Structures are given as structure tokens and as C-alpha cells.
ZAMARGU-4260 file (C-alpha; in steps of 0.2 Angstrom, whole numbers, plus 5000, padded with zeros to 4 digits):
<rodrens>
0) 5118/4938/5467 | 5125/4921/5470 | 5143/4918/5465 | 5154/4903/5466 | 5173/4903/5468
5) 5183/4889/5460 | 5200/4884/5466 | 5211/4875/5453 | 5219/4861/5461 | 5229/4853/5447
10) 5234/4855/5429 | 5223/4840/5424 | 5208/4847/5433 | 5212/4864/5425 | 5212/4856/5407
15) 5196/4847/5411 | 5187/4863/5417 | 5193/4872/5402 | 5186/4859/5390 | 5169/4859/5399
20) 5168/4878/5398 | 5173/4877/5379 | 5159/4864/5376 | 5147/4875/5385 | 5151/4891/5375
25) 5150/4881/5359 | 5133/4875/5364 | 5127/4892/5367 | 5135/4900/5351 | 5132/4885/5340
30) 5145/4875/5331 | 5154/4883/5316 | 5144/4881/5300 | 5150/4883/5282 | 5146/4899/5273
35) 5129/4900/5265 | 5136/4902/5248 | 5147/4886/5251 | 5131/4877/5256 | 5121/4883/5241
40) 5135/4878/5229 | 5136/4861/5237 | 5117/4859/5235 | 5117/4865/5217 | 5131/4852/5213
45) 5119/4838/5220 | 5105/4844/5209 | 5116/4845/5193 | 5123/4827/5197 | 5105/4820/5198
50) 5100/4829/5182 | 5115/4822/5173 | 5112/4805/5180 | 5094/4805/5174 | 5099/4812/5157
55) 5112/4798/5155 | 5100/4785/5160 | 5086/4789/5148 | 5093/4787/5131 | 5077/4787/5122
60) 5059/4790/5126 | 5042/4789/5118 | 5026/4797/5126 | 5009/4802/5122 | 4997/4814/5130
65) 4980/4822/5130 | 4977/4840/5135 | 4963/4851/5141 | 4966/4869/5135 | 4956/4885/5140
70) 4959/4901/5131 | 4954/4916/5141 | 4944/4930/5133 | 4954/4939/5120 | 4969/4927/5121
75) 4971/4927/5102 | 4968/4945/5099 | 4981/4955/5090 | 4976/4972/5097 | 4990/4981/5087
80) 4980/4978/5071 | 4962/4978/5077 | 4958/4985/5094 | 4939/4982/5091 | 4940/4963/5089
85) 4942/4951/5104 | 4946/4933/5100 | 4939/4922/5107 | 4925/4933/5113 | 4923/4923/5129
90) 4933/4910/5138 | 4934/4895/5127 | 4939/4877/5132 | 4944/4862/5121 | 4954/4846/5121
95) 4968/4840/5110 | 4971/4822/5109 | 4985/4809/5104 | 4999/4821/5105 | 5016/4812/5104
100) 5034/4815/5108 | 5049/4804/5103 | 5066/4807/5109 | 5083/4800/5105 | 5099/4808/5113
105) 5096/4826/5107 | 5084/4822/5092 | 5066/4826/5095 | 5050/4823/5085 | 5034/4830/5091
110) 5017/4827/5083 | 5005/4840/5090 | 4987/4845/5087 | 4988/4864/5085 | 4973/4875/5087
115) 4967/4891/5079 | 4952/4902/5077 | 4940/4900/5063 | 4933/4917/5059 | 4919/4910/5048
120) 4912/4898/5061 | 4917/4908/5076 | 4925/4892/5084 | 4941/4883/5087 | 4949/4874/5073
125) 4961/4860/5075 | 4975/4853/5063 | 4989/4841/5065 | 5007/4846/5064 | 5024/4837/5064
130) 5040/4844/5069 | 5058/4837/5069 | 5073/4845/5078 | 5090/4839/5072 | 5101/4845/5085
135) 5117/4842/5076 | 5113/4855/5063 | 5101/4864/5074 | 5088/4863/5060 | 5069/4862/5063
140) 5058/4854/5050 | 5040/4858/5053 | 5025/4852/5043 | 5007/4857/5043 | 4999/4843/5032
145) 4981/4850/5032 | 4981/4868/5038 | 4973/4881/5027 | 4970/4878/5009 | 4986/4868/5006
150) 5000/4859/5016 | 5014/4871/5023 | 5031/4867/5028 | 5045/4877/5037 | 5064/4874/5038
155) 5073/4885/5051 | 5090/4885/5060 | 5088/4888/5079 | 5101/4890/5093 | 5088/4881/5104
160) 5073/4870/5101 | 5060/4884/5101 | 5045/4872/5103 | 5053/4867/5119 | 5044/4881/5127
165) 5027/4873/5124 | 5021/4868/5141 | 5018/4850/5138 | 5035/4848/5128 | 5044/4858/5142
170) 5037/4847/5156 | 5044/4831/5147 | 5061/4838/5141 | 5065/4846/5158 | 5063/4829/5166
175) 5074/4819/5155 | 5085/4832/5146 | 5088/4845/5160 | 5106/4847/5155 | 5105/4848/5136
180) 5108/4866/5130 | 5099/4864/5114 | 5083/4857/5122 | 5082/4866/5139 | 5074/4883/5142
185) 5088/4889/5154 | 5107/4888/5154 | 5113/4876/5168 | 5129/4886/5170 | 5119/4901/5176
190) 5109/4893/5189 | 5110/4898/5207 | 5103/4888/5223 | 5094/4901/5233 | 5092/4892/5249
195) 5073/4896/5249 | 5060/4882/5250 | 5041/4880/5249 | 5028/4866/5250 | 5022/4860/5233
200) 5009/4847/5233 | 5013/4843/5251 | 5032/4841/5247 | 5046/4852/5252 | 5055/4859/5236
205) 5070/4870/5234 | 5072/4885/5223 | 5085/4888/5209 | 5085/4904/5199 | 5093/4907/5182
210) 5106/4921/5185 | 5111/4931/5170 | 5127/4943/5172 | 5123/4960/5167 | 5105/4957/5165
215) 5093/4972/5162 | 5081/4977/5176 | 5066/4972/5166 | 5072/4955/5162 | 5060/4941/5168
220) 5065/4930/5183 | 5066/4912/5179 | 5064/4900/5195 | 5065/4881/5196 | 5058/4872/5211
225) 5066/4855/5213 | 5061/4840/5224 | 5076/4833/5233 | 5065/4817/5238 | 5062/4813/5219
230) 5080/4815/5213 | 5078/4834/5211 | 5065/4833/5197 | 5058/4851/5193 | 5041/4851/5200
235) 5038/4870/5196 | 5044/4881/5183 | 5040/4900/5183 | 5043/4916/5175 | 5040/4932/5184
240) 5042/4951/5181 | 5055/4960/5192 | 5040/4966/5203 | 5037/4947/5207 | 5021/4946/5197
245) 5020/4929/5188 | 5018/4928/5169 | 5020/4909/5168 | 5019/4894/5180 | 5020/4876/5176
250) 5018/4862/5189 | 5022/4844/5186 | 5018/4828/5195 | 5029/4813/5192 | 5028/4794/5192
255) 5042/4782/5193 | 5045/4772/5177 | 5051/4755/5174 | 5068/4762/5171 | 5068/4768/5189
260) 5068/4787/5184 | 5054/4799/5188 | 5044/4804/5172 | 5030/4817/5171 | 5012/4810/5174
265) 5002/4826/5174 | 5005/4845/5173 | 4996/4861/5174 | 5001/4878/5167 | 4994/4895/5166
270) 4999/4912/5160 | 4992/4926/5171 | 4989/4943/5164 | 4993/4959/5174 | 4975/4961/5180
275) 4975/4943/5187 | 4965/4935/5174 | 4971/4920/5165 | 4976/4922/5146 | 4978/4903/5143
280) 4979/4887/5154 | 4984/4869/5150 | 4980/4853/5160 | 4989/4837/5153 | 4990/4819/5157
285) 5005/4809/5150 | 5006/4790/5145 | 5024/4783/5144 | 5025/4772/5129 | 5043/4766/5131
290) 5059/4770/5139 | 5076/4766/5131 | 5068/4757/5116 | 5075/4758/5099 | 5069/4773/5089
295) 5073/4772/5070 | 5082/4785/5061 | 5068/4789/5049 | 5058/4796/5064 | 5069/4811/5063
300) 5070/4813/5045 | 5054/4823/5040 | 5049/4823/5021 | 5036/4835/5016 | 5021/4828/5007
305) 5018/4832/4988 | 5010/4849/4986 | 5018/4857/5002 | 5023/4875/5000 | 5039/4876/5010
310) 5048/4891/5017 | 5066/4887/5019 | 5074/4900/5031 | 5090/4890/5033 | 5096/4890/5014
315) 5108/4905/5017 | 5111/4920/5027 | 5099/4930/5016 | 5086/4917/5018 | 5084/4922/5036
320) 5073/4937/5031 | 5068/4931/5013 | 5066/4912/5014 | 5068/4901/4998 | 5050/4896/4993
325) 5045/4880/4983 | 5031/4868/4981 | 5035/4849/4982 | 5030/4838/4967 | 5025/4820/4966
330) 5041/4815/4957 | 5051/4823/4971 | 5056/4839/4961 | 5053/4856/4968 | 5043/4871/4959
335) 5053/4886/4965 | 5044/4902/4968 | 5054/4917/4960 | 5055/4934/4967 | 5043/4941/4954
340) 5029/4928/4958 | 5026/4932/4976 | 5008/4939/4972 | 5003/4923/4963 | 4991/4911/4971
345) 4995/4894/4976 | 4985/4886/4962 | 4994/4897/4949 | 5011/4892/4956 | 5006/4874/4957
350) 5000/4873/4939 | 5013/4883/4930 | 5031/4878/4925 | 5046/4886/4934 | 5049/4902/4924
355) 5068/4901/4925 | 5069/4883/4921 | 5057/4881/4907 | 5048/4864/4901 | 5045/4855/4885
360) 5051/4862/4869 | 5056/4878/4876 | 5068/4870/4888 | 5075/4859/4874 | 5077/4875/4863
365) 5087/4884/4877 | 5098/4869/4880 | 5102/4868/4861 | 5106/4886/4860 | 5118/4886/4874
370) 5126/4870/4867 | 5128/4878/4850 | 5135/4894/4857 | 5147/4884/4867 | 5153/4874/4852
375) 5155/4890/4842 | 5166/4898/4855 | 5177/4883/4857 | 5179/4881/4838 | 5184/4899/4836
380) 5197/4898/4850 | 5204/4882/4843 | 5206/4889/4825 | 5215/4904/4833 | 5227/4893/4843
385) 5231/4882/4828 | 5235/4898/4817 | 5247/4904/4831 | 5256/4887/4831 | 5258/4886/4812
390) 5265/4904/4812 | 5277/4900/4826 | 5283/4884/4817 | 5287/4894/4801 | 5297/4907/4810
</rodrens>
């Protein structure tokens, strides 16, 4: 074995040699690096800063989109009620067109073409819907103008905008409102940068998961994959069971808008079943109408058309289970549905007076009776008071 003896000749040369040895050792061992947790926290801070900047830049937005939908065999089946029926009986595809979303700050209006199954024709039936989310009161107004035999409406109070879970709506909102708690499908204060990365569409993307303290073992795992080269937009959103099997995946491709921010151009989503088949899939293409243009207040004030049967779940605490029901009229009044009328048909309710309010001569008679009784009681009380005052004066 070859060895070399080194004789130190001076303090200066000794210091130089020690410095060279130190550099050599560090080169072998690597320079000190921050702990992984510190690095991940710093990366997450960058992501949140980009999200916050994009949210502050986009004050308002208007977009439209068309979407190709495929329902897998049995997607709509309610097996708890009828295990023998499979709806649809085979994979069924259709297209919804002219869907629209308008956004201003935390206010949202969406106009969607909803789809259902027509048992008579054995085919998909489509109908328009309008939904407004007023974030200040967290109240949603939902109108189905042509669904079924008559228009229907819902008023609900929500902690989050539940329709934000619709794949198309989620793709749009998570790009421009990633930090808005009432509109996002995750909580930004529970996100964790994992340090893992994969290629999505040929681009390197980093994983962020939503961590819930004390979460149950069976809770789904939410993962967000962000592209650092595109200001950390979310390019993939997934739900997975604890065993890692996907239950939902949404992939989004972006285009740069005139405002200088990345906005969704296309998206694909799917809901896999445990056996690997697809329950439902969506493929959408988005057109940006405007960014930061003025959006009028009346866009977020939904009025139900005449003849709409409304279910108001926000009227009171009791209404959360038993909604207040009424039918709107041409003159702006409401025909309330009382507890004893739940079995009556829509036509019967529409063409009959409110039983507790009365109409015509009956209502006038009730008002006259109430007025007469009120005057009688007042007169009796006044005479009694007058007698007491006279008796006091005599005494």
C-alpha cells in the first residue's frame, strides 16, 4: 500500500493544507442542506404566493364551454331501491353546450345544461339550470326553468359552494380562486408539500396533499399536482382511497390570457369504479369571454319565474329539514304550501287560494271580524278605566 508522509513546514502552509482537506471532505460528504421539512415549507409558501397573486389579479371572469360526457353502464342506478334496473343500460355519450360561468370576487353564477334519464324514451334528457352563489350570506339560489312538469327552485345555505365540485366548475375556480375558502374544494391551511413529482403532459409537476389532523383511516386522500413553470397552476386534482385506488381524477391544460394569467383551456375527468371501469367521464373545452370586465349586480340576483315551486331551506333552522314551500305568481306574490297540503298536486296548489290567507269576500269578512273584536275590547277597556278615574275623583 502506498503512503505519503507530509511534513508541515509553517503555520501558513498548515492552514492551507487544512483548508484543502476540509474542501475535499465536504466534496465527498456534500454541503449542508436544509431539512426536508424546511424545503417543503418554503416550496409550499411559493405555491400559495402564486395562487394569491393570481386570485388578486383576476377580479372578474366570464367563460363558456362545451362538454362531452360519457355515462358508464349503470351510472345512474339507485341500487338501494331497485337492484334489477341498470340505468343507463349501456355506456351512453352526449354533449352539453353553451355552459357559462360568471365570477366577480366571491360571487358566482353558473348556467349549466343538466342531464337526466327519461324512462319513457330510454334516453338522456337535457334541461337548463341557473345557479347563483352569494358568498356573503353563503346562500345558493338554484332554478330549473323547464325541468319536469313545472319550474322548480331551491334556496339553500352552504358553508361551501357545493356545485364547485362539478368537474368543469372546479377546473375554472381552482385556477382563479385557489385561496377562496367558500369556493375551493380543499382548505389551504391544511396543504402539505410532499416533495414528490411526476410528469403530466410532458411537464414536471409537484404534489401537494390536503392533510386533516385526526382524520379517520378511511378518509379519501386529496392530491393537487402543480406546475412550477406555469405559476403553480393545478394541473391534476385527484381523490384516492387509503389503498391508493383512484375515485376521481381531473386533468387541466392551460392557456395564457390577455391579462397575463394562465386559465383553463381544456380538461378531462373520470370517476373510476373499484373494478376499474369508468362510472362517468367529462371532456371540456373552454372559451374565455372576458377577464376583469365589469359584471353587473343583477347577474348575482336570481329571481324565480312565475309558476316556480320553490323549496326554501334557508328560511329558518327548522327549514333545514322541512323547507318552506311556495309557488311564485305573476304579481310577485307567493302561494305558500301549508303542512296539510303536501299531498296536493302542483295544479291544485296553483289554482287554489292560500288556505290560511283567504281571498275575496271571505278574506274581507275575516278582516272585518278581527277589526270589530279589536274595537270592542278597546271600548270595554276604556269604559272600565273611565269609571275608575271617576270613582277616584269622588273619593
